C-alpha positions, 0 to 999 in steps of 0.5 A: 065190107071186105072184098076180094077182086078176081083177076078179071075185075079191073083194080080201079074198082077196088080203088073206088070201093076204098074211097067208099070206106071198104077194103079190098084185095086183088087176086093178081096183085096178091100173086095168086092170079093163076089160082083156081076159082076153088082156091080163090073161094077158099082165100075169100072164105078164110078172110071173110071177104066177098068175091067180086068177079065176072066169072060165072063159074064161082056161083056154080062152085059155091052152090055145089060145094054145100058151103054158105060162104063166101058171098059172090057177086058176079057182074059185068060193067062196061064203064066207070060210071056203071062201076061207081053206081055198082059200088054205091049200091053195095 
């Protein structure tokens, strides 16, 4: 799978996803850290990526846009163990 990590998601989660065979990009590392949530959804849609975020606004934006993509996974993880378990379930 391809993932786009929001600015509020630690880059190490992307590195962990990569060890499991997934690809990822991190919004901040792309120089897009100041982009709006709507813009980030557009970037993910164009690249067929799943957005990983802690930000609840993404779900509302997607729901009210009428679009059916991209997929958004909103979560809150407190430690590396939870992160690994989360990645294993993707």
